[in-house]
C-alpha positions in Angstrom: -27.3 -20.9 -34.8 -23.8 -19.6 -35.3 -24.5 -16.6 -33.1 -25.6 -18.8 -30.2 -22.5 -20.9 -30.4 -20.4 -17.8 -30.5 -22.0 -16.4 -27.3 -21.6 -19.8 -25.6 -17.9 -19.8 -26.5 -17.4 -16.3 -25.0 -19.1 -17.3 -21.8 -17.0 -20.4 -21.4 -13.8 -18.4 -22.0 -14.8 -15.9 -19.3 -15.4 -18.8 -16.8 -11.9 -20.2 -17.5 -10.4 -16.8 -17.2 -11.9 -16.5 -13.7 -10.3 -19.8 -12.7 -6.9 -18.7 -14.0 -7.2 -15.3 -12.2 -8.1 -17.1 -8.9 -5.2 -19.5 -9.4 -2.8 -16.5 -10.0 -4.2 -14.8 -6.9 -3.7 -18.0 -4.9 -0.1 -18.1 -6.1 0.6 -14.6 -4.7 -0.9 -15.5 -1.3 0.9 -18.8 -1.1 4.2 -17.1 -2.1 3.9 -14.9 1.0 3.6 -18.0 3.1 6.5 -19.6 1.2 4.3 -22.6 0.3 6.0 -23.2 -3.0 4.7 -26.8 -3.4 1.1 -25.8 -3.3 1.8 -22.8 -5.6 3.5 -25.1 -8.1 0.5 -27.4 -8.0 -2.0 -24.6 -8.6 0.1 -23.3 -11.5 0.3 -26.7 -13.1 -3.5 -27.0 -12.8 -4.1 -23.6 -14.3 -1.7 -24.4 -17.2 -3.6 -27.7 -17.9 -6.9 -25.9 -17.8 -5.6 -23.3 -20.2 -4.4 -26.0 -22.6 -7.5 -28.1 -22.4 -10.2 -25.4 -22.6 -8.9 -22.1 -23.9 -6.5 -23.1 -26.7 -9.1 -25.1 -28.8 -11.3 -22.0 -29.1 -8.5 -19.5 -29.2 -7.1 -20.7 -32.6 -10.3 -19.9 -34.5 -11.5 -16.8 -32.5 -8.2 -15.1 -31.6 -9.0 -11.7 -32.9 -12.5 -11.5 -31.5 -11.2 -12.7 -28.1 -8.5 -10.0 -28.0 -11.0 -7.3 -28.7 -13.4 -8.6 -26.1 -10.7 -8.7 -23.4 -9.5 -5.2 -24.3 -13.0 -3.9 -24.0 -13.2 -5.3 -20.4 -10.0 -3.7 -19.4 -10.9 -0.4 -20.9 -14.3 -0.4 -19.2 -12.7 -1.2 -15.8 -10.1 1.5 -16.3 -12.7 4.1 -17.3 -14.9 3.2 -14.2 -12.0 3.9 -11.9 -11.3 7.2 -13.7 -14.9 8.3 -13.4 -15.0 7.4 -9.7 -11.8 9.4 -9.0 -13.3 12.4 -10.7 -16.4 12.1 -8.6 -14.6 12.3 -5.3 -12.1 15.1 -5.9 -14.0 17.6 -3.8 -15.2 15.2 -1.1 -15.0 16.6 2.5 -12.2 15.6 4.9 -12.6 12.3 6.7 -13.4 12.2 10.4 -10.6 11.6 12.9 -9.6 8.0 13.5 -10.2 6.2 16.8 -7.0 6.3 18.8 -7.8 3.0 20.5 -7.8 1.2 17.1 -4.4 2.6 16.0 -2.6 2.9 19.3 -3.4 0.1 21.8 -2.4 0.9 25.4 0.0 -2.0 25.6 1.9 -0.9 22.5 1.1 -4.0 20.5 -0.4 -3.9 17.0 -3.9 -5.2 16.4 -3.8 -7.3 13.3 -5.7 -5.5 10.5 -6.6 -2.4 12.6 -4.8 0.0 10.3 -6.3 -1.7 7.2 -9.8 -1.6 8.7 -9.4 2.1 9.4 -8.1 3.0 5.9 -10.5 0.8 3.9 -14.2 0.7 5.0 -15.2 -1.6 2.2 -14.5 -5.3 2.6 -12.4 -7.3 0.1 -15.4 -9.2 -1.1 -17.0 -5.9 -2.4 -14.1 -5.4 -4.8 -14.8 -8.8 -6.3 -18.5 -8.0 -6.6 -17.7 -4.8 -8.4 -15.4 -6.6 -10.8 -18.1 -9.3 -11.4 -20.8 -6.7 -12.0 -18.7 -5.0 -14.7 -17.9 -8.4 -16.3 -21.5 -9.7 -16.1 -22.9 -6.5 -17.6 -20.6 -7.0 -20.6 -21.6 -10.7 -21.0 -25.4 -10.3 -20.6 -27.4 -10.5 -23.9 -26.0 -10.5 -27.4 -22.5 -9.0 -27.2 -21.6 -6.1 -29.6 -17.9 -5.7 -29.6 -18.2 -2.3 -31.3 -20.4 -0.8 -28.6 -19.5 2.7 -27.2 -16.9 2.5 -24.5 -18.5 5.4 -22.7 -21.6 3.2 -22.1 -19.6 0.2 -21.1 -17.6 2.2 -18.5 -20.7 3.8 -16.8 -20.5 3.4 -13.0 -23.5 3.5 -10.6 -21.9 6.2 -8.5 -24.8 6.3 -6.0 -24.0 2.8 -4.9 -20.2 3.5 -4.9 -20.7 6.5 -2.5 -19.9 5.6 1.1 -18.5 2.1 0.3 -14.9 2.9 0.0 -12.7 5.8 1.3 -11.3 8.1 -1.4 -7.6 8.7 -1.8 -8.0 12.1 0.0 -9.7 10.5 3.0 -7.0 7.8 3.2 -4.3 10.4 3.1 -6.0 12.4 5.8 -6.3 9.3 8.0 -2.6 8.5 7.5 -1.7 12.0 8.4 -3.6 11.7 11.7 -1.9 8.3 12.3 1.5 9.9 11.7 0.7 12.6 14.2 -0.6 10.0 16.7 2.7 8.2 16.4 4.5 11.3 17.7 2.1 12.1 20.5 1.9 8.5 21.8 4.7 6.1 20.9 7.3 8.8 20.4 6.6 10.3 23.9 6.7 6.9 25.5 10.0 6.1 23.9 11.4 9.5 24.9 10.5 8.9 28.5 12.1 5.5 28.4 15.4 6.9 27.1 15.3 9.4 29.9 15.0 6.6 32.5 18.0 4.8 31.0 20.1 7.9 31.5 19.5 8.0 35.3 22.8 7.4 37.2 25.0 7.6 34.1 28.1 9.8 34.1 27.8 10.9 30.5 24.1 11.5 30.1 22.5 12.1 26.8 21.2 15.7 26.1 17.7 16.2 25.1 18.8 17.0 21.6 20.6 13.7 21.2 17.5 11.8 22.5 15.3 13.5 19.9 17.9 12.9 17.2 17.9 9.2 18.0 14.1 8.9 17.7 14.0 11.0 14.5 16.7 8.8 13.0 14.5 5.7 13.7 11.5 7.0 11.9 13.5 8.3 8.9 15.3 5.0 8.6 12.0 3.1 8.8 10.5 5.2 6.1 13.6 4.7 3.8 13.6 0.9 4.3 9.9 0.8 3.5 10.3 2.9 0.4 13.1 0.7 -1.0 11.1 -2.4 -0.2 8.1 -1.0 -1.9 9.9 -0.4 -5.1 11.5 -3.8 -5.0 8.2 -5.5 -4.3 6.4 -3.8 -7.2 9.2 -4.8 -9.6 8.9 -8.5 -8.5 5.1 -8.4 -8.7 5.2 -7.1 -12.3 7.9 -9.7 -13.2 5.8 -12.5 -11.6 2.7 -11.4 -13.5 4.5 -11.4 -16.8 6.1 -14.7 -16.1 2.8 -16.4 -15.2 1.0 -14.9 -18.1 3.6 -15.8 -20.7 4.8 -19.2 -19.4 2.0 -20.4 -17.0 4.7 -21.1 -14.4 6.5 -19.1 -11.7 10.1 -20.0 -12.8 13.0 -17.8 -13.7 11.1 -14.7 -12.7 14.2 -12.5 -12.8 14.6 -13.1 -16.5 11.6 -11.0 -17.3 12.1 -7.3 -17.7 9.5 -4.8 -16.3 7.6 -3.2 -19.1 5.6 0.1 -19.0 1.9 -0.7 -19.0 -1.2 1.4 -18.6 -2.6 -1.3 -16.3 0.2 -1.2 -13.7 -2.1 0.8 -11.5 -4.2 -2.3 -11.0 -1.2 -4.0 -9.4 -0.5 -1.0 -7.2 -4.1 -1.0 -6.0 -4.0 -4.8 -5.4 -0.8 -4.4 -3.4 -2.3 -1.5 -1.4 -5.3 -3.6 -0.3 -3.0 -6.6 0.6 -0.3 -4.5 2.3 -1.1 -5.7 5.8 0.4 -9.1 4.9 3.9 -7.5 4.7 3.8 -5.5 7.9 5.2 -8.2 10.3 8.0 -9.1 7.9 8.9 -5.4 7.4 8.9 -4.8 11.2 11.2 -7.8 11.8 13.6 -6.7 9.0 13.8 -3.2 10.5 14.1 -4.3 14.1 16.7 -7.0 13.7 18.8 -5.5 10.8 18.7 -1.8 11.4 17.4 -0.8 14.8 20.3 -2.2 16.8 22.8 -0.2 14.7 21.0 3.0 15.4 20.7 2.3 19.2 24.4 1.3 19.4 25.3 4.8 18.1 23.6 6.3 21.2 24.8 3.5 23.7 21.3 2.1 23.9 20.1 -1.5 23.8 17.0 -3.0 22.2 14.6 -4.8 24.6 11.9 -6.9 23.2 8.8 -5.3 24.8 10.2 -1.9 25.6 8.6 1.4 24.5 11.5 2.0 22.2 11.0 -1.3 20.3 7.2 -0.6 20.2 7.9 2.8 18.7 10.3 1.4 16.1 7.7 -1.2 15.0 5.0 1.4 14.8 7.2 3.6 12.7 7.7 0.6 10.3 4.0 -0.1 10.2 2.9 3.5 9.5 5.7 4.0 7.0 4.7 0.9 5.1 1.1 2.3 4.7 2.6 5.6 3.5 4.7 4.1 0.7 2.0 1.7 -0.7 -0.3 4.6 -1.6 -0.7 5.9 -5.2 1.3 8.1 -5.4 3.5 7.2 -2.3 3.4 9.7 0.5 6.7 11.3 1.6 8.3 11.9 5.0 10.4 15.1 4.6 13.8 14.8 6.5 14.3 18.6 6.6 17.4 20.7 6.7 18.8 22.0 10.0 20.2 25.5 10.0 17.6 26.4 7.3 15.0 29.1 7.7 12.2 28.1 10.0 9.1 27.6 7.8 5.9 27.8 9.7 4.1 26.0 6.9 6.2 22.9 7.5 7.0 23.0 11.2 5.5 23.7 14.6 7.6 25.0 17.4 9.0 22.5 19.9 9.4 24.9 22.8 7.9 28.4 22.7 10.4 31.2 22.9 9.7 34.1 20.6 10.2 34.3 16.8 12.0 31.5 15.2 14.3 32.4 12.2 16.6 29.5 11.8 16.1 25.8 12.7 18.4 24.6 15.4 17.4 20.9 15.2 14.4 18.9 14.0 12.4 16.7 16.4 9.8 15.2 14.1 9.7 15.3 10.3 6.8 16.7 8.2 4.6 14.5 6.1 3.6 15.3 2.5 1.0 13.8 0.3 3.7 12.9 -2.2 7.3 14.0 -2.8 7.2 17.7 -3.5 3.5 17.8 -2.7 1.4 19.6 -0.1 1.8 19.3 3.7 -0.5 16.8 5.4 1.1 16.9 8.8 3.5 19.5 10.1 6.8 18.5 11.7 8.2 19.7 15.0 11.4 21.8 15.2 13.3 23.9 17.6 14.6 27.3 16.5 
């Protein structure tokens, strides 16, 4: 009899835990929309559910509940680890469709980059989480069971459902190259047109320098925003978990945790929600300053503006990866490395870099080259 009551208690705790997790996820989505009133209402409801349902059982079964929750987290972590080992030697992904990443009118299709990078829908992630949880809750629960058995993954079902990290990196490398061959070329031709009839016309080197400065600035802005966003996410999680409310978030210090990678993966799959905001920040706060240096003006629907927005979008997807990908600025007057750069204009053997047209892309800072840059020797 006591064993049946214990199993029922565990099942009720797991149901309440789902509600709290859904409320917390709703808070994050609503925070993006700045709907603080609805977020506060959801937090109050979650806090009331926690007090009314969880606490009465928690007092008597605290130790057993902690061990059960730790088993769930370890099993989930082990499943991700086994999946990553399985896909280390997977073949390179096919090339992306240029029409989905680079529309002819220069505008961004909502979710097009996300659909390209992730083939599995968001609901599939929830089903995987539910399957692991349900497998742990089915039948009489033995908290001392072997973690290796609890973390077993059906890898045959996992194959083909989601792109591996190597495939995503490869697709982003192709998107970065497409940015140069499409938006960069259109912006370069637009700058050439603006120089017609001017007395002091820009040289080709100055034009390419302007466009290179835009993509590097976009990447640096996205990198700083990514670090700041992750810090706020960790602080918000600690705040909600400890207090049940989203108040005084900055009072919580970021602590090292083995489960931070779950937040990174969550942010990666929700990264498209930040793209429009990142593009606006870059366009209105930084793009004008760069163009002013070269006596250029920003026009709303010009190829230069479309290029700048695409730089911000692609850069954001680069920095939200785990680990973040890296755009190499490069050093002019350095030795021309054919492993890093392609030649801009053919003219014999290149020994020293005269100027860089397009930066190289690495899988991480100090990592391997995913996409070569363009330089003139």
